[in-house]
C-alpha positions in Angstrom: 85.5 125.5 116.9 88.9 126.5 115.9 91.0 123.3 116.1 88.0 121.0 114.7 85.2 120.9 112.7 82.3 118.4 112.0 82.2 117.6 108.3 78.8 117.1 106.7 80.2 114.3 104.6 79.5 110.4 104.6 82.3 108.0 104.1 81.1 104.5 103.4 82.8 102.2 105.7 81.4 99.1 104.4 84.8 98.5 102.4 86.5 97.9 106.2 87.5 94.9 106.9 89.8 93.7 109.6 91.6 91.1 107.2 92.7 94.2 105.3 94.8 95.8 108.4 98.3 95.6 108.5 100.8 96.7 111.7 101.9 100.2 111.1 103.1 101.9 114.2 102.4 102.0 118.0 102.7 105.2 120.2 103.5 105.4 123.5 106.5 108.2 124.5 105.2 111.3 125.8 105.7 114.7 124.3 106.6 118.0 125.9 102.7 118.9 126.0 101.8 116.0 128.7 103.8 117.3 131.1 102.1 118.1 134.4 98.5 117.2 132.9 96.2 114.8 134.7 95.3 111.2 133.9 96.3 107.7 133.3 98.5 107.7 130.2 97.9 104.9 127.4 99.3 104.7 123.8 97.9 104.4 120.7 98.4 102.3 117.4 97.9 102.8 113.7 97.3 100.0 111.2 97.6 100.3 107.3 94.5 99.5 105.2 95.4 97.9 102.4 92.3 98.7 100.2 92.7 102.5 101.0 91.7 103.5 97.4 88.4 102.5 98.3 87.8 105.5 101.5 90.3 107.8 99.3 88.3 107.5 96.4 85.3 108.9 98.2 86.9 112.3 98.9 86.0 115.4 97.0 87.8 115.6 93.9 89.2 119.0 94.5 90.7 118.1 97.9 92.6 115.0 96.4 93.5 117.6 93.5 95.9 119.2 96.5 97.2 116.2 97.9 96.2 112.4 98.4 96.4 111.6 102.3 97.6 108.4 103.8 94.7 106.2 105.0 95.0 104.5 108.7 93.3 103.1 111.3 93.7 104.4 114.5 92.9 102.5 117.6 92.8 103.5 120.9 92.9 100.3 123.2 90.3 99.7 126.1 91.5 101.2 129.3 91.3 98.8 132.3 91.6 102.0 134.8 89.3 105.3 135.2 91.1 108.5 134.2 92.8 107.0 131.4 93.4 109.5 128.7 95.7 109.5 125.4 97.8 112.2 126.6 98.4 115.5 125.1 100.5 115.5 122.0 100.5 117.0 118.3 100.6 114.3 115.5 104.0 113.4 113.9 104.6 113.4 110.4 100.4 115.1 109.7 99.2 118.7 109.9 95.3 117.4 110.0 93.0 114.6 109.5 89.9 113.7 108.5 88.6 111.0 111.1 85.5 108.5 110.6 84.6 107.2 113.8 84.0 103.6 113.6 83.8 103.0 117.2 83.2 106.0 119.6 81.4 106.2 123.1 81.6 109.6 124.3 85.1 110.5 124.7 86.1 114.2 124.6 89.2 115.1 122.4 90.2 118.3 123.8 92.7 121.1 122.7 95.6 122.8 123.9 97.9 126.0 123.4 101.0 125.5 124.5 103.2 128.3 126.5 106.9 127.9 125.4 108.0 129.8 128.7 105.5 128.2 131.2 106.2 124.9 129.6 102.7 124.3 129.6 99.5 123.2 128.2 96.2 125.5 128.4 93.0 124.3 127.5 91.4 125.7 124.6 88.3 124.1 123.4 86.8 120.2 122.9 84.6 118.4 121.1 83.0 114.6 121.5 82.6 112.7 118.5 79.9 110.0 118.0 79.7 106.9 115.9 79.7 107.5 112.3 80.6 110.7 112.8 83.1 112.6 110.5 85.6 115.0 111.9 88.2 117.4 110.5 91.0 117.8 113.1 93.9 120.2 113.2 96.6 117.7 114.6 99.2 120.0 114.6 97.8 122.0 117.4 98.3 119.8 121.3 95.1 117.6 122.1 94.4 114.8 123.9 91.7 112.4 124.4 89.8 111.4 127.5 88.9 107.5 127.7 86.2 105.4 128.8 86.5 102.5 130.9 86.7 99.4 129.2 86.0 100.9 126.1 88.1 100.9 122.7 87.8 103.8 120.1 88.4 102.9 116.8 88.5 105.5 113.6 89.5 105.5 109.9 91.9 108.8 109.6 92.9 110.1 106.5 96.2 111.9 107.3 97.2 114.9 105.5 101.1 116.0 105.6 101.3 119.2 103.3 97.9 120.9 103.5 97.0 122.4 106.7 93.9 122.2 108.3 92.2 125.7 107.1 92.9 124.6 103.4 91.6 121.0 103.7 88.4 122.7 105.5 88.2 125.5 102.5 88.5 122.3 100.0 85.5 120.8 101.6 
């Protein structure tokens, strides 16, 4: 895959606790990349993880020497309609991320190429993460997530703001 890679690393999630979460931001605004795409649009929410050092310290030292990522819980709420989707978007203030899937049930993440002239997103590739998987994603590339009916999706995400996808992948 060009925009995502399943990583052969394990992150101990036993440090995760609902009591150590704090609101950060809700994302509901549509970006240009979603224009003309199918699906019922749903937003997402990030929450600060107060004990982020417990997670950051599990990453390889050579990666942390290049950049210390921010750590959030990313939550996609349970959709009460069929054909729900986190619409095509790029992550703002983030170049790439390592996602540790706490709750995943077969949702599909799709990547797109934005055509400036057509002002349209074109499908490129996709992956399906399973619970406990660890994936690196190029979040500067337009992407969407097809949600499942009445199923919440949650992940711990390590957010990089300086290093590009290829640089993080090379460090791993």
